[in-house]
Every structure is written in structure tokens, then in C-alpha cells.
C-alpha positions as CSV (number, residue, x, y, z in Angstrom):
1,M,33.1,5.3,9.4
2,M,32.7,9.2,8.5
3,E,32.1,8.8,4.7
4,T,29.0,5.9,5.9
5,L,28.1,8.9,8.2
6,E,28.1,11.6,5.3
7,E,25.8,9.2,3.0
8,E,23.0,8.9,5.3
9,N,22.9,12.3,5.1
10,F,23.3,12.9,2.1
11,E,20.2,10.4,1.1
12,V,18.0,12.1,4.4
13,S,18.7,15.6,2.7
14,I,17.3,14.9,-0.8
15,S,13.7,14.0,0.5
16,S,11.2,17.2,0.3
17,P,8.9,17.8,2.5
18,S,6.1,16.9,0.1
19,D,7.8,13.4,0.6
20,A,7.7,13.6,4.2
21,E,4.2,14.4,4.0
22,F,3.1,11.9,1.6
23,D,5.1,9.2,3.8
24,A,3.2,10.2,6.6
25,V,-0.6,10.6,4.9
26,V,0.7,6.5,3.8
27,G,1.5,6.0,7.5
28,Y,-1.9,7.1,8.8
29,L,-3.7,5.5,5.6
30,E,-1.8,1.9,6.5
31,D,-2.8,2.5,10.4
32,I,-6.5,3.4,9.2
33,I,-7.0,0.6,6.6
34,M,-5.8,-2.1,9.2
35,D,-8.3,-0.7,11.7
36,D,-10.9,-3.3,12.5
37,D,-13.5,-0.1,12.0
38,F,-12.3,0.0,8.9
39,Q,-12.1,-3.6,8.2
40,L,-16.0,-4.1,9.0
41,I,-17.2,-0.9,7.2
42,Q,-16.0,-2.5,4.2
43,R,-16.8,-6.2,4.9
44,S,-20.7,-4.9,5.7
45,F,-20.6,-2.9,2.6
46,M,-19.2,-6.2,0.6
47,D,-21.5,-8.3,1.9
48,K,-24.2,-6.6,1.1
49,H,-23.5,-6.0,-2.8
50,Y,-21.4,-8.5,-3.4
51,R,-24.3,-11.1,-4.9
52,E,-24.7,-8.1,-7.7
53,F,-21.4,-8.5,-9.5
54,E,-21.3,-11.6,-12.2
55,D,-17.8,-12.6,-13.5
56,T,-18.7,-10.9,-17.2
57,E,-17.8,-8.5,-19.8
58,E,-21.0,-6.6,-19.3
59,N,-21.0,-4.5,-16.5
60,K,-24.9,-3.9,-15.3
61,L,-26.0,-0.6,-14.7
62,I,-26.6,-1.3,-10.8
63,Y,-22.7,-1.3,-10.6
64,T,-22.5,2.5,-11.2
65,S,-24.8,2.9,-8.2
66,I,-22.8,0.7,-5.9
67,F,-19.6,1.9,-7.2
68,N,-20.8,5.8,-6.5
69,E,-22.0,4.5,-2.9
70,Y,-18.7,2.9,-1.8
71,I,-16.7,5.9,-2.9
72,C,-19.1,8.1,-0.6
73,L,-18.8,5.6,2.3
74,V,-15.0,5.0,2.2
75,E,-13.5,7.8,1.0
76,K,-15.5,9.8,3.1
77,Y,-14.6,7.6,6.3
78,I,-10.9,7.5,5.5
79,E,-10.7,11.6,5.1
80,E,-12.3,12.1,7.8
81,K,-9.6,10.3,9.6
82,L,-6.8,11.4,8.0
83,L,-8.3,14.8,9.1
84,D,-8.2,14.0,12.6
85,R,-4.8,12.8,12.4
86,I,-3.7,16.0,10.1
87,P,-5.3,19.3,10.3
88,G,-6.2,21.2,6.7
89,F,-5.6,17.6,5.3
90,N,-6.5,18.1,1.4
91,M,-8.1,14.6,0.1
92,A,-8.2,16.0,-3.8
93,A,-4.3,17.1,-3.3
94,F,-3.3,13.8,-2.1
95,T,-5.1,11.8,-5.0
96,M,-3.3,13.9,-7.2
97,S,0.4,13.3,-5.4
98,L,-0.5,9.4,-5.3
99,Q,0.0,9.6,-8.9
100,Q,3.3,10.7,-8.4
101,H,4.3,8.2,-5.5
102,K,2.6,5.5,-7.0
103,D,5.5,3.0,-7.6
104,E,6.7,3.7,-3.9
105,M,3.8,2.7,-1.9
106,A,3.1,-0.8,-0.7
107,G,0.4,-3.0,-2.9
108,D,-2.1,-3.5,-0.7
109,I,-2.9,0.3,0.0
110,F,-2.4,1.0,-3.4
111,D,-4.5,-1.1,-4.7
112,M,-7.3,-0.7,-2.2
113,L,-6.9,3.4,-2.9
114,L,-6.9,1.7,-6.9
115,T,-10.9,0.9,-6.1
116,F,-11.9,4.5,-6.0
117,T,-10.5,5.7,-8.9
118,D,-10.8,2.3,-11.3
119,F,-13.9,0.4,-12.1
120,L,-12.3,-2.3,-13.1
121,A,-10.5,-2.5,-9.7
122,F,-13.3,-2.0,-7.9
123,K,-15.2,-4.8,-10.0
124,E,-12.5,-7.3,-9.1
125,M,-12.2,-6.6,-5.8
126,F,-16.6,-7.4,-5.6
127,L,-15.5,-10.7,-7.4
128,D,-12.4,-11.8,-5.5
129,Y,-14.4,-11.7,-2.6
130,R,-18.0,-13.2,-4.3
131,A,-14.9,-16.2,-5.0
132,A,-13.9,-15.8,-1.3
133,R,-16.9,-16.9,-0.1
134,P,-18.5,-20.0,1.2
135,A,-21.0,-21.4,-1.4
136,E,-24.5,-20.6,-1.0
137,S,-26.5,-23.5,-0.9
138,T,-29.7,-23.0,-2.6
139,L,-32.7,-24.5,-1.1
140,I,-35.2,-26.2,-3.2
141,V,-38.2,-27.3,-2.6
142,A,-40.0,-29.7,-4.5
143,V,-43.8,-30.2,-4.7
144,P,-45.0,-33.6,-6.0
145,K,-47.9,-33.3,-8.3
146,S,-51.1,-33.8,-6.4
147,T,-54.7,-32.8,-6.1
148,H,-54.0,-32.2,-2.2
149,S,-54.4,-28.9,-1.0
150,W,-52.2,-27.7,1.5
151,E,-55.4,-27.6,4.0
152,N,-55.0,-31.7,3.8
153,I,-51.3,-32.0,4.5
154,S,-51.1,-33.0,8.0
155,Q,-49.5,-31.4,10.7
156,D,-46.1,-33.4,11.0
157,T,-45.8,-32.7,7.3
158,Y,-46.0,-29.4,7.7
159,T,-44.0,-29.0,10.5
160,A,-41.5,-31.6,8.6
161,A,-41.5,-29.2,5.9
162,A,-41.4,-25.4,7.7
163,T,-38.7,-27.0,9.3
164,T,-37.0,-27.7,6.0
165,V,-37.3,-24.5,4.3
166,S,-36.3,-22.6,7.4
167,C,-32.4,-23.4,7.2
């Protein structure tokens, strides 16, 4: 029993204050990322832009502006929330310590943080989101060739056409 207690104390003593700080930040990050407010912000952003992303090797120029907007929006939100919980928090210092601790982080959190610095991870996030979306229906309106103008269409036909188009 004494030997087990000494081993536990040894394990605790090898942890540095910076490791403890890092672990605390990661714990807060998990809370922030799982929070409904963050999920809503991220989902709204992705809903707004996911149609721009295509699963091709070529990257559109607009991807860069969307990436930069995402970084500003999400990183700012996370940094503000961390500052609320950890006065004096420094996001730049934390980002540097991520490299030292990347093997210790939970996959979901690391993957999400990777979207801030790795454009390909960011693009993949959008492609996954797009693939998970229900297929959008494409409305095709066929107008028969005719000599009739729109004015000659009866009110019933117009109402039916309007109802079809407004789905």
C-alpha cells in the first residue's frame, strides 16, 4: 500500500505548472466547444458558406476570405471565453504550447483547433459538413415553347405555377 502511494506522489510531482495550466485550458476549451452558443456560431457560419466548397483539388480564391473570416470569428469567441475563465490568458502562447502537447489532446478538440491553422483541415471540415447535409432539391421549371405570353395564362395556371415555384 505504501509503495502504491509513493508511486502516485511521484506521478503527481513530475507534472509541471505549465502542464497543469495547459490541462486547465484544454478543459475549458472542451466546455466552450461543446457549449450550445459555440455550436450555433459554428453551424451558422458553415450554413452560410458550405455551398462554396467543392471536393476538388483546385481551391477557389473565396476559400481564403472564408478561412480568414472563420479564424477571426471563432478564435475571437474562444479567446474571449477563455479570458473570462483565465485572466491574462494568452492565445498565442497557448497555440505554441499546442505543438508540445498535441499527442495528449482529445481528437475532437485538436481537430477543431487544427482548423485555425491548417487550411486543408478547414476545407475538409466544410466538405464533411456539406456531405452530411441533406441533398438540396433543385427546382426545374419547364416552360413549353408556345406563342402565348405570360399575360395569356389563366389565373389558375399562374397560381399553380407560383405554388410550385415557392417550395
